KOLZA-505061 format. One record per residue (C-alpha): residue in three letters; x, y, z. Coordinates in Angstrom, 1 decimal, decimal comma. Example, Ala and Ser with C-alpha at 12.3 -4.5 7.8 and 13.67 -1.06 7.14 Angstrom:
BEGIN
(site "ALA"; (12,3; -4,5; 7,8));
(site "SER"; (13,7; -1,1; 7,1));
//
This chain:
BEGIN
(site "MET"; (178,2; -27,8; 29,2));
(site "ASP"; (179,6; -29,6; 26,2));
(site "THR"; (177,2; -31,6; 24,3));
(site "ILE"; (177,6; -35,4; 24,1));
(site "GLY"; (178,2; -35,1; 20,3));
(site "ALA"; (181,1; -32,6; 20,7));
(site "ARG"; (183,7; -35,2; 19,7));
(site "PRO"; (183,8; -38,9; 18,7));
(site "LEU"; (184,9; -41,5; 21,2));
(site "SER"; (188,6; -42,3; 21,1));
(site "ALA"; (189,8; -45,8; 20,2));
(site "GLU"; (190,6; -46,5; 23,8));
(site "GLU"; (187,2; -45,4; 25,0));
(site "LEU"; (185,5; -47,6; 22,4));
(site "ARG"; (187,7; -50,5; 23,4));
(site "LEU"; (186,8; -50,2; 27,1));
(site "LEU"; (183,1; -49,8; 26,4));
(site "ASP"; (183,1; -52,9; 24,2));
(site "ALA"; (185,1; -54,9; 26,7));
(site "TYR"; (182,6; -53,9; 29,5));
(site "TRP"; (179,6; -54,7; 27,3));
(site "ARG"; (181,0; -58,1; 26,5));
(site "ALA"; (181,8; -58,8; 30,1));
(site "ALA"; (178,3; -57,8; 31,2));
(site "ASN"; (176,8; -60,1; 28,4));
(site "TYR"; (178,9; -63,0; 29,6));
(site "VAL"; (177,9; -62,6; 33,3));
(site "SER"; (174,3; -62,3; 32,2));
(site "VAL"; (174,2; -65,4; 30,0));
(site "GLY"; (176,0; -67,3; 32,7));
(site "GLN"; (173,2; -66,6; 35,1));
(site "ILE"; (170,7; -67,8; 32,6));
(site "TYR"; (172,4; -71,0; 31,4));
(site "LEU"; (175,4; -72,0; 33,6));
(site "LEU"; (175,2; -74,1; 36,7));
(site "ASP"; (179,0; -74,8; 36,9));
(site "ASN"; (182,2; -74,2; 35,0));
(site "PRO"; (181,7; -70,4; 35,2));
(site "LEU"; (184,8; -69,4; 33,1));
(site "LEU"; (184,5; -72,3; 30,7));
(site "ARG"; (188,0; -73,6; 31,7));
(site "GLU"; (186,9; -77,1; 30,5));
(site "PRO"; (184,7; -78,3; 27,7));
(site "LEU"; (181,0; -77,6; 28,3));
(site "VAL"; (178,9; -80,7; 29,2));
(site "PRO"; (175,2; -81,0; 30,0));
(site "GLU"; (175,9; -81,2; 33,8));
(site "HIS"; (177,2; -77,6; 33,5));
(site "VAL"; (173,9; -76,3; 32,2));
(site "LYS"; (170,9; -75,4; 34,4));
(site "PRO"; (168,0; -77,8; 34,0));
(site "ARG"; (165,6; -74,8; 34,1));
(site "LEU"; (166,7; -71,6; 32,3));
(site "LEU"; (166,2; -68,4; 34,2));
(site "GLY"; (165,8; -65,1; 32,4));
(site "HIS"; (165,7; -64,2; 28,7));
(site "TRP"; (168,8; -63,6; 26,6));
(site "GLY"; (166,9; -61,6; 23,9));
(site "THR"; (166,5; -58,5; 26,1));
(site "THR"; (169,9; -58,7; 27,7));
(site "PRO"; (172,4; -57,4; 25,2));
(site "GLY"; (170,4; -54,2; 24,6));
(site "LEU"; (170,0; -53,6; 28,4));
(site "ASN"; (173,7; -54,0; 28,9));
(site "PHE"; (174,5; -51,8; 25,9));
(site "VAL"; (172,3; -49,0; 27,3));
(site "TYR"; (173,8; -49,4; 30,7));
(site "ALA"; (177,4; -49,1; 29,5));
(site "HIS"; (176,7; -46,0; 27,5));
(site "MET"; (174,5; -44,4; 30,1));
(site "ASN"; (177,2; -45,0; 32,7));
(site "ARG"; (179,7; -43,3; 30,5));
(site "ALA"; (177,4; -40,3; 30,0));
(site "ILE"; (176,6; -40,0; 33,7));
(site "ARG"; (180,3; -40,1; 34,7));
(site "ASN"; (181,5; -37,7; 31,9));
(site "TRP"; (178,8; -35,1; 32,5));
(site "ASP"; (177,9; -35,7; 36,1));
(site "LEU"; (174,3; -36,3; 35,2));
(site "ASP"; (171,6; -36,8; 37,8));
(site "THR"; (170,1; -39,8; 36,1));
(site "ILE"; (168,8; -43,2; 37,1));
(site "TYR"; (168,5; -46,2; 34,8));
(site "VAL"; (165,3; -48,1; 35,6));
(site "ILE"; (165,0; -51,7; 34,4));
(site "GLY"; (161,7; -53,6; 34,8));
(site "PRO"; (161,6; -56,8; 36,9));
(site "GLY"; (161,0; -59,1; 33,9));
(site "HIS"; (163,2; -61,3; 31,8));
(site "GLY"; (166,0; -58,6; 31,8));
(site "GLY"; (166,9; -59,4; 35,4));
(site "PRO"; (170,2; -61,0; 34,6));
(site "ALA"; (171,4; -57,8; 32,9));
(site "ALA"; (170,7; -55,7; 36,0));
(site "VAL"; (172,5; -58,2; 38,3));
(site "ALA"; (175,5; -58,5; 35,9));
(site "ASN"; (176,1; -54,8; 35,9));
(site "ALA"; (175,7; -54,6; 39,7));
(site "TYR"; (178,2; -57,4; 40,1));
(site "LEU"; (180,7; -55,9; 37,7));
(site "GLU"; (180,6; -52,5; 39,4));
(site "GLY"; (180,8; -54,0; 42,9));
(site "THR"; (177,3; -53,2; 44,3));
(site "TYR"; (176,1; -56,8; 44,3));
(site "THR"; (179,1; -57,9; 46,4));
(site "GLU"; (178,5; -55,1; 48,9));
(site "VAL"; (175,0; -56,5; 49,5));
(site "TYR"; (176,1; -60,2; 49,2));
(site "PRO"; (179,7; -60,4; 50,5));
(site "ASP"; (179,9; -64,1; 49,7));
(site "ILE"; (179,5; -63,3; 46,0));
(site "THR"; (183,1; -62,3; 45,5));
(site "LYS"; (184,6; -60,8; 42,3));
(site "ASP"; (186,6; -63,9; 41,4));
(site "GLU"; (186,0; -67,3; 39,8));
(site "ALA"; (184,5; -68,7; 43,0));
(site "GLY"; (182,2; -65,7; 43,4));
(site "LEU"; (181,1; -65,9; 39,8));
(site "HIS"; (180,2; -69,5; 40,3));
(site "GLU"; (178,1; -68,6; 43,4));
(site "LEU"; (176,5; -65,8; 41,5));
(site "PHE"; (175,3; -68,2; 38,8));
(site "ARG"; (173,9; -70,5; 41,5));
(site "HIS"; (172,6; -67,6; 43,5));
(site "TRP"; (170,3; -66,6; 40,7));
(site "VAL"; (168,2; -69,6; 41,8));
(site "ALA"; (168,7; -69,6; 45,5));
(site "ASP"; (168,1; -65,9; 46,1));
(site "ARG"; (164,7; -66,0; 44,6));
(site "ARG"; (163,4; -68,9; 46,7));
(site "GLY"; (165,3; -67,9; 49,9));
(site "ASP"; (164,4; -69,9; 53,0));
(site "ARG"; (161,9; -71,9; 51,1));
(site "LEU"; (164,7; -74,0; 49,5));
(site "LYS"; (165,3; -77,2; 51,4));
(site "GLY"; (167,4; -79,3; 49,0));
(site "GLY"; (170,9; -77,9; 49,6));
(site "ASP"; (173,5; -78,9; 47,1));
(site "GLU"; (171,2; -81,6; 45,9));
(site "LEU"; (169,4; -78,9; 44,0));
(site "PHE"; (172,4; -78,2; 41,8));
(site "THR"; (173,1; -81,7; 40,4));
(site "GLY"; (171,7; -81,0; 36,9));
(site "GLU"; (168,6; -83,1; 37,6));
(site "VAL"; (165,1; -81,8; 37,0));
(site "TRP"; (162,7; -81,7; 40,0));
(site "THR"; (159,0; -81,7; 39,4));
(site "GLY"; (155,7; -82,5; 41,2));
(site "VAL"; (155,7; -83,5; 44,8));
(site "ARG"; (159,5; -83,8; 45,0));
(site "ALA"; (159,9; -80,2; 43,7));
(site "GLN"; (157,5; -79,0; 46,4));
(site "GLU"; (159,4; -81,0; 49,1));
(site "MET"; (162,7; -79,3; 48,0));
(site "GLY"; (161,1; -75,8; 48,1));
(site "LEU"; (161,2; -75,2; 44,4));
(site "VAL"; (157,5; -74,6; 44,1));
(site "ASP"; (155,0; -73,3; 46,7));
(site "GLY"; (152,2; -75,8; 45,9));
(site "LEU"; (150,7; -78,1; 43,4));
(site "GLY"; (147,4; -77,9; 41,6));
(site "THR"; (145,4; -77,6; 38,4));
(site "PRO"; (144,5; -74,3; 36,7));
(site "ARG"; (140,9; -74,8; 38,0));
(site "SER"; (142,0; -75,4; 41,6));
(site "VAL"; (144,3; -72,4; 41,6));
(site "LEU"; (141,7; -70,1; 40,0));
(site "THR"; (139,1; -71,3; 42,4));
(site "GLU"; (141,4; -70,5; 45,4));
(site "ARG"; (142,3; -67,1; 44,1));
(site "PHE"; (138,9; -66,1; 42,8));
(site "PRO"; (136,3; -68,0; 44,9));
(site "ASP"; (133,4; -65,9; 43,5));
(site "ALA"; (134,3; -66,4; 39,9));
(site "ASP"; (132,1; -68,4; 37,6));
(site "LEU"; (134,6; -70,7; 35,7));
(site "VAL"; (133,4; -71,6; 32,2));
(site "PRO"; (135,3; -74,5; 30,5));
(site "VAL"; (136,4; -73,8; 27,0));
(site "GLU"; (136,9; -76,7; 24,6));
(site "ALA"; (140,0; -76,9; 22,5));
(site "ARG"; (139,6; -75,4; 19,0));
(site "LYS"; (139,0; -77,9; 16,3));
(site "PRO"; (141,3; -78,2; 13,3));
(site "LEU"; (140,5; -76,1; 10,3));
(site "LEU"; (139,3; -79,0; 8,1));
(site "ALA"; (137,0; -80,2; 10,9));
(site "ARG"; (135,5; -76,7; 11,3));
(site "LEU"; (134,8; -76,7; 7,6));
(site "GLY"; (132,8; -79,9; 8,0));
(site "ILE"; (135,1; -82,2; 6,1));
(site "GLY"; (135,0; -85,8; 7,1));
(site "ALA"; (136,9; -87,6; 9,9));
(site "PRO"; (139,8; -88,9; 7,7));
(site "ALA"; (140,5; -85,3; 6,6));
(site "ALA"; (140,2; -84,1; 10,2));
(site "ALA"; (142,6; -86,7; 11,3));
(site "SER"; (145,1; -85,6; 8,6));
(site "ALA"; (144,7; -82,0; 9,9));
(site "ASP"; (145,5; -83,2; 13,4));
(site "LEU"; (148,6; -84,9; 12,1));
(site "VAL"; (149,7; -81,7; 10,3));
(site "LEU"; (149,0; -79,6; 13,3));
(site "GLY"; (151,0; -81,9; 15,5));
(site "MET"; (153,9; -81,7; 13,2));
(site "VAL"; (153,8; -77,9; 13,2));
(site "GLN"; (153,6; -77,9; 17,0));
(site "ALA"; (156,6; -80,3; 17,3));
(site "ALA"; (158,6; -78,1; 14,9));
(site "ASP"; (157,7; -75,0; 17,0));
(site "ILE"; (158,8; -76,7; 20,2));
(site "ARG"; (162,1; -77,8; 18,6));
(site "ALA"; (162,7; -74,3; 17,4));
(site "THR"; (162,1; -72,9; 21,0));
(site "TRP"; (164,7; -75,3; 22,4));
(site "ALA"; (167,1; -74,4; 19,6));
(site "ARG"; (166,9; -70,8; 20,6));
(site "TYR"; (168,2; -71,8; 24,0));
(site "GLY"; (171,1; -73,6; 22,4));
(site "LEU"; (169,8; -77,1; 23,2));
//
């Protein structure tokens, strides 16, 4: 059997691999971010973006890159190989590749390989995970954010509660010990209240900057 490094890839092989990789990345990011306008045929507006992002972009390009090259190796050398992806934030990558190769449409015939099917795929990423528990119909996909009792009524969450109530239900025999919030550094050093208040202000500014940076990573 020839080794994988017997010859470099041709320009056409590289072009096809790159095109497939970019397509898989696009289908992946659409599942995470897009609620509508799947092919970006019109300028993007907030109503096109999901109110709650699903999946994690950071893991996706690498998973798609490995999938593209492993698929090439399996086909070229008839390898008995399986590519195992964990059920975490990389889910959009697995679905994207299954959609591009046609497997996803075999299981979900309504998710066709055209613009309408791509639109349904991006919505399906929400609906498939809640299944029959969803009760809101198309009202779920208006771009609004549903929380609290209304989210429960629409089947987006299974129940409401506090950390203590959930832990008590799951671990009835556990002895829950409340833990106080950690005091600011200056307060722990015994410096007076005005200094502690200043420390709280600085800490609040750092937390606000961190939150802003998190949203910026999502492109918002």
